[in-house]
VEXTOR-630959 format. One line per 2 residues: number of its first residue (from 1); their letters; for each residue x, y, z of C-alpha. Coordinates in Angstrom, 2 decimals, always signed. Each point is the difference from the previous one (the first is absolute). Example, Ala and Ser with C-alpha at 12.3 -4.5 7.8 and 13.67 -1.06 7.14 Angstrom:
<recs>
1> AS> +12.30 -4.50 +7.80  +1.37 +3.44 -0.66
</recs>
This chain:
<recs>
1> MA> +0.00 +0.00 +0.00  +1.04 +3.56 -0.60
3> GD> -0.05 +0.90 +3.73  +1.96 -3.03 +1.13
5> RP> +3.68 +0.38 +0.92  +2.44 -2.45 -1.47
7> AD> +1.20 -2.55 +2.51  +3.66 +0.54 -0.84
9> RP> -0.20 +3.81 +0.56  +0.79 +1.07 +3.59
11> AK> -2.52 +2.08 +1.80  +0.73 +3.68 +0.61
13> RR> +0.15 +0.82 +3.66  -1.92 +3.06 +0.98
15> FG> +1.30 +2.08 +2.91  -2.49 +1.72 +2.18
17> RK> +0.42 +2.57 +2.72  +2.15 -0.66 +3.02
19> GR> -1.72 -2.00 +2.66  -2.49 -1.64 -2.43
21> PG> +0.43 -3.52 -1.30  +0.64 -0.23 -3.74
23> PH> -1.87 -2.35 -2.38  +0.74 -3.66 +0.10
25> PG> +2.15 -1.18 -2.89  -2.72 -2.38 -0.97
27> GT> -2.54 +2.77 -0.25  -2.20 -1.36 +2.77
29> GP> +1.03 +2.48 +2.70  -1.60 +3.33 +0.78
31> QD> +0.21 +2.49 -2.81  +1.48 +3.51 +0.42
33> TG> -2.84 +2.40 -0.31  +2.02 +3.13 +0.84
35> PQ> +0.94 +2.62 -2.57  +2.66 -1.10 -2.43
37> DT> +2.83 +2.11 -1.31  -1.30 +0.72 -3.46
39> GT> +2.04 +3.13 -0.57  -3.00 +2.30 +0.52
41> PS> -0.32 +2.21 +3.08  -2.38 -1.21 +2.64
43> DG> -2.81 +2.13 +1.28  +0.97 -0.85 +3.61
45> RG> -3.26 -1.68 +0.92  +1.42 -3.50 -0.13
47> DA> +3.37 +0.84 +1.52  -1.06 -0.15 +3.64
49> PH> +2.62 -1.81 +2.11  -0.92 -3.50 +1.08
51> PP> +0.70 -1.27 +3.53  +3.22 -1.99 +0.31
53> HP> -0.27 -3.75 -0.33  +0.29 -1.88 +3.29
55> DA> +2.83 -2.13 -1.39  +2.08 +3.00 -1.16
57> RD> +3.36 +0.54 +1.73  +0.65 +2.99 +2.26
59> DE> +2.90 +1.26 -2.10  -2.35 +0.37 -2.94
61> RG> -2.32 +2.27 +1.93  +2.62 +2.69 +0.73
63> RP> +0.36 +2.03 +3.18  -3.08 +0.56 +2.08
65> AS> -1.21 +3.56 -0.13  +0.20 +2.04 +3.22
67> LE> -3.01 +1.96 +1.07  +2.11 +2.52 +1.97
69> AA> +0.64 +3.31 -1.71  +3.66 +0.73 -0.80
71> PQ> +1.46 +2.86 +2.09  +0.04 +3.19 -1.96
73> AG> +2.55 +2.77 +0.68  -2.09 +3.02 +0.66
75> PP> +1.00 +3.48 -1.07  +2.66 +1.65 +2.29
77> TR> -1.56 +2.00 +2.73  +1.21 +3.42 +1.11
79> AR> +1.68 -1.52 +3.07  +1.93 -2.43 -2.18
81> RL> +1.13 +2.76 -2.32  +1.17 +2.14 +2.92
83> DA> +1.85 -2.94 +1.51  +1.75 -0.67 -3.31
85> VR> +0.99 +3.66 -0.26  +1.34 +0.00 +3.58
87> QG> +2.04 -3.11 -0.65  +1.45 +1.52 -3.16
89> VR> +0.90 +3.24 +1.79  +1.59 -1.91 +2.86
91> RS> +2.10 -2.09 -2.35  +1.06 +3.09 -1.94
93> GE> +0.90 +1.80 +3.24  +2.04 -2.92 +1.27
95> AA> +1.88 -0.19 -3.29  +0.68 +3.76 +0.07
97> VR> +1.23 -0.13 +3.61  +2.24 -2.92 -0.85
99> RS> +1.47 +1.81 -2.99  +0.50 +3.23 +1.97
101> GE> +1.65 -1.91 +2.84  +2.41 -1.64 -2.38
103> AA> +0.77 +3.34 -1.63  +0.59 +1.64 +3.41
105> KA> +2.39 -2.77 +1.04  +1.90 +0.32 -3.25
107> TL> +0.28 +3.80 +0.42  +1.19 -0.31 +3.61
109> GF> +2.61 -2.55 -0.97  +1.20 +2.16 -2.89
111> VA> +0.39 +3.14 +2.15  +1.72 -1.91 +2.82
113> DR> +2.47 -1.60 -2.40  +0.79 +3.34 -1.62
115> LI> +0.63 +1.66 +3.37  +2.31 -2.81 +1.09
117> EY> +1.84 +0.33 -3.31  +0.25 +3.81 +0.07
119> AP> +0.87 +0.46 +3.70  +3.75 -0.77 -0.33
121> RI> +0.19 +2.37 -3.02  -1.42 +3.07 +1.74
123> PV> +2.78 +2.56 +0.56  +0.40 +0.86 +3.71
125> RD> +2.15 +2.81 +1.37  +2.08 -0.82 +3.06
127> LT> +0.44 +2.28 +3.00  +3.19 +1.61 -1.34
129> TL> -1.69 +0.94 -3.28  -3.07 +1.36 +1.77
131> RA> +2.02 +2.19 +2.36  +1.91 +1.37 -2.98
133> QF> -3.22 +0.82 -1.90  -1.63 +1.63 +3.06
135> PG> +2.86 +1.75 +1.78  -0.61 +1.43 +3.44
137> LG> -3.22 -1.95 +0.61  -0.61 -2.52 +2.75
139> PE> -1.73 -3.39 -0.21  -3.53 +1.35 +0.41
141> QI> +0.47 +2.78 -2.56  +1.46 -2.41 -2.56
143> AD> -2.83 -2.46 +0.70  -2.55 +2.76 -0.60
145> RL> +1.61 +0.80 -3.36  -0.02 -3.68 -0.97
147> VA> -3.67 -0.43 +0.93  -1.02 +3.13 -1.92
149> GA> +1.85 -1.16 -3.11  -1.49 -3.50 +0.16
151> AN> -3.52 +1.39 +0.51  +0.41 +2.20 -3.06
153> GT> +1.25 -2.99 -1.99  -2.91 -2.29 +0.89
155> ST> -2.40 +2.86 -0.64  +1.44 +0.37 -3.50
157> VG> -0.41 -3.73 -0.64  -3.62 +0.08 +1.19
159> AG> -0.81 +2.99 -2.18  +1.60 -1.67 -3.02
161> VG> -1.97 -3.22 +0.38  -3.19 +1.96 +0.60
163> AA> +0.59 +1.99 -3.18  +0.56 -3.25 -1.93
165> AM> -3.38 -1.22 +1.24  -1.78 +3.15 -1.21
167> MP> -1.90 -2.14 -2.52  +0.02 -3.38 +1.76
169> VP> +0.34 -3.22 -1.96  -1.09 -2.89 +2.28
171> PA> +2.61 -2.54 -1.20  +2.80 +2.52 +0.63
173> LP> -1.05 +1.04 +3.51  +1.78 -2.87 +1.86
175> AE> +3.23 +0.77 -1.86  -0.25 +3.71 +0.85
177> LA> -0.67 -0.79 +3.63  +2.95 -2.41 +0.15
179> TE> +2.26 +2.63 -1.58  -0.99 +2.55 +2.62
181> II> +0.59 -2.42 +2.89  +3.45 -0.90 -1.31
183> GV> +0.97 +3.64 -0.49  -1.24 +1.15 +3.41
185> AA> +1.59 -2.97 +1.78  +3.35 +0.62 -1.70
187> IE> +0.07 +3.63 +1.19  -1.04 -0.98 +3.52
189> LK> +2.62 -2.79 +0.13  +2.67 +2.59 -0.85
191> LI> -1.38 +2.25 +2.76  +0.03 -2.83 +2.57
193> AE> +3.60 -0.93 -0.82  +1.22 +3.60 +0.27
195> LH> -1.89 +0.59 +3.26  +1.82 -2.99 +1.49
197> EV> +3.26 +1.60 -1.12  -0.89 +3.35 +1.56
199> YG> -0.94 -1.51 +3.37  +3.05 -2.30 +0.02
201> RR> -1.94 -3.27 -0.25  +1.39 -1.56 -3.18
203> PP> -0.92 -3.72 +0.02  +2.87 -2.47 -0.32
205> GN> +0.69 -2.14 -3.04  +0.65 +0.53 -3.67
207> LT> -2.09 +1.90 -2.52  -2.51 -2.82 -0.53
209> ER> -0.50 -0.59 +3.73  -0.46 +3.68 +0.75
211> SA> -2.48 +0.33 -2.88  -2.04 -2.88 +1.40
213> AY> +0.05 +1.65 +3.41  -1.27 +3.26 -1.47
215> LG> -2.79 -1.89 -1.77  -0.99 -1.49 +3.35
217> SW> +0.03 +3.47 +1.55  -2.23 +1.31 -2.80
219> SQ> -2.41 -2.94 +0.37  -0.27 +0.35 +3.80
221> ER> +0.16 +3.82 -0.04  +2.55 +0.06 +2.78
223> GI> +3.71 +0.52 +0.44  +2.54 -2.81 +0.09
225> DV> +1.38 -0.96 +3.38  +3.57 -1.00 -0.85
227> SD> +0.59 -1.11 +3.59  -2.68 -2.70 -0.37
229> PS> +1.22 -2.72 -2.41  -3.53 -1.39 -0.32
231> TI> -1.06 +3.19 -1.79  +2.63 -0.50 -2.68
233> NA> -0.67 -3.74 -0.28  -3.75 +0.58 -0.38
235> AL> +0.67 +2.51 -2.75  +2.12 -2.55 -1.84
237> GG> -2.47 -2.88 +0.41  -3.18 -1.05 -1.73
239> RM> -2.14 +2.09 +2.35  +1.35 +3.15 -1.60
241> KR> -1.53 -0.87 -3.35  -3.40 -0.69 +1.56
243> EL> +0.09 +3.32 +1.85  +1.16 +1.68 -3.19
245> RQ> -3.04 -1.29 -1.87  -2.30 +1.15 +2.80
247> QI> +1.49 +3.49 -0.11  -0.33 +0.10 -3.80
249> MK> -3.67 -1.00 +0.32  -0.60 +2.79 +2.51
251> RM> +1.64 +2.53 -2.27  -2.04 -1.17 -2.99
253> VR> -3.24 +0.38 +1.89  +0.97 +3.48 +1.20
255> NL> +1.13 +1.04 -3.47  -3.15 -1.05 -1.85
257> PN> -1.38 +3.60 +0.06  +3.11 +1.05 -1.94
259> LM> -1.53 -1.63 -3.10  -2.98 +2.35 -0.11
261> PF> -0.46 +1.53 -3.46  +0.08 +3.60 -1.24
263> MI> +3.17 +0.98 +1.97  -1.77 -0.50 +3.33
265> GA> +2.20 -3.02 +0.68  +3.14 +2.06 -0.64
267> AV> -0.89 +2.45 +2.78  -1.13 -2.75 +2.36
269> GA> +3.11 -2.08 -0.68  +2.34 +2.89 +0.65
271> VM> -1.61 +0.84 +3.34  -0.37 -3.59 +1.23
273> NR> +3.54 -1.06 -0.92  +1.47 +3.04 +1.72
275> RD> -2.03 -0.73 +3.13  +0.86 -3.72 +0.06
277> TR> +3.71 +0.65 -0.46  +0.05 +2.48 +2.86
279> KL> -1.85 -2.44 +2.27  +2.42 -2.78 -0.84
281> AE> +2.99 +2.26 +0.62  -1.38 +1.11 +3.37
283> RI> -0.35 -3.62 +1.17  +3.50 -0.87 -1.16
285> RK> +1.52 +3.08 +1.64  -1.79 -0.70 +3.26
287> DL> +1.60 -3.46 +0.22  +3.41 +1.28 -1.05
289> RA> +0.02 +2.88 +2.48  -0.44 -2.45 +2.87
291> RQ> +3.22 -1.82 -1.06  +1.89 +2.89 -1.58
293> VP> +3.80 -0.06 +0.06  +1.67 +3.46 +0.05
295> WD> +2.34 +0.73 -2.86  +2.96 +0.43 +2.32
297> AL> -0.58 -3.46 +1.48  -0.24 -1.77 -3.35
299> PP> +2.89 -2.32 -0.88  +1.61 +0.50 -3.41
301> QP> -2.37 -1.38 -2.61  +0.98 -1.15 -3.48
303> RL> -1.46 +1.66 -3.05  -3.13 -1.60 -1.41
305> EQ> +0.36 -2.26 -3.00  -0.97 +1.38 -3.34
307> PG> -3.35 -1.50 -1.06  -0.66 -1.42 -3.42
309> EL> -1.70 +1.95 -2.74  -3.72 +0.47 +0.16
311> PH> -2.06 -1.81 -2.63  -0.81 +1.96 -3.12
313> TI> -3.70 -0.65 +0.57  -0.06 +2.46 +2.90
315> PA> -1.52 +3.34 -1.10  +2.35 +2.94 -0.42
317> EL> -1.77 +2.04 +2.72  +0.54 -2.73 +2.55
319> RR> +3.60 -0.46 -1.07  +0.67 +3.71 +0.62
321> EL> -1.59 -0.20 +3.45  +2.17 -2.97 +0.94
323> DR> +3.22 +1.51 -1.37  -0.30 +3.30 +1.83
</recs>
């Protein structure tokens, strides 16, 4: 018959939907009545999902759906935004403080190293030279002349740095401040050394040892007690450098107004440096007067060694003040 299938032709197996049994190869099983893939779009009415077959495996069903709603990140509230801003500002502030602290340490170390390097090169007049330059004057009169000259010198340095900061450039301000500290300290170190000569209290040792002792005197703002060996030893030890950095920090803080713009800093720097130099000299002279040795009682003292040349980086104005 026309509808019969040849016996030697294998039967085509029809595949139904998952979970439903397919037709028996012999054609006696249940027929698939669902929509077949005929290449035409379905209208959706016969595509309703069928319940899973009881014999189907769990891995064929997929993951069970959860009825709980997934957590949704809500829009940031005003409190959250403010907290984020505060955290950002705090982190920025901590980074700025850390950078400024590192810069301050670097500046202090630079100034301290330059002072230790320049101290043995500062020209110092001995007592014989001072008495020849100021004939007929006693110790107090010569000391007054020395203090007045040093005050004028530091005032000139302060006015010069203040004039350089007339139109301030923030990156250059630390360098200008360091230059002023070095210049003022060099003039005051020369004053301290010559005051010790006038009052007959030259510290023992060679040029390097005496320079270290004068640095210790400048850091502590007091005269050197040559009769106490611990004073000299402390000036030559590691404590001197710590005290030197502390004194440099104090001077930097006091000299910050010198960097005010529009020539205001020049006037402020001149007045403040003159005042600070006179205060320092008064403290040194007070200590030296208590242990003063009269000129007639002084043993013969050798002439001071000639210091090395000052670095070429020192400004010409400061060089003239130190060579006077």
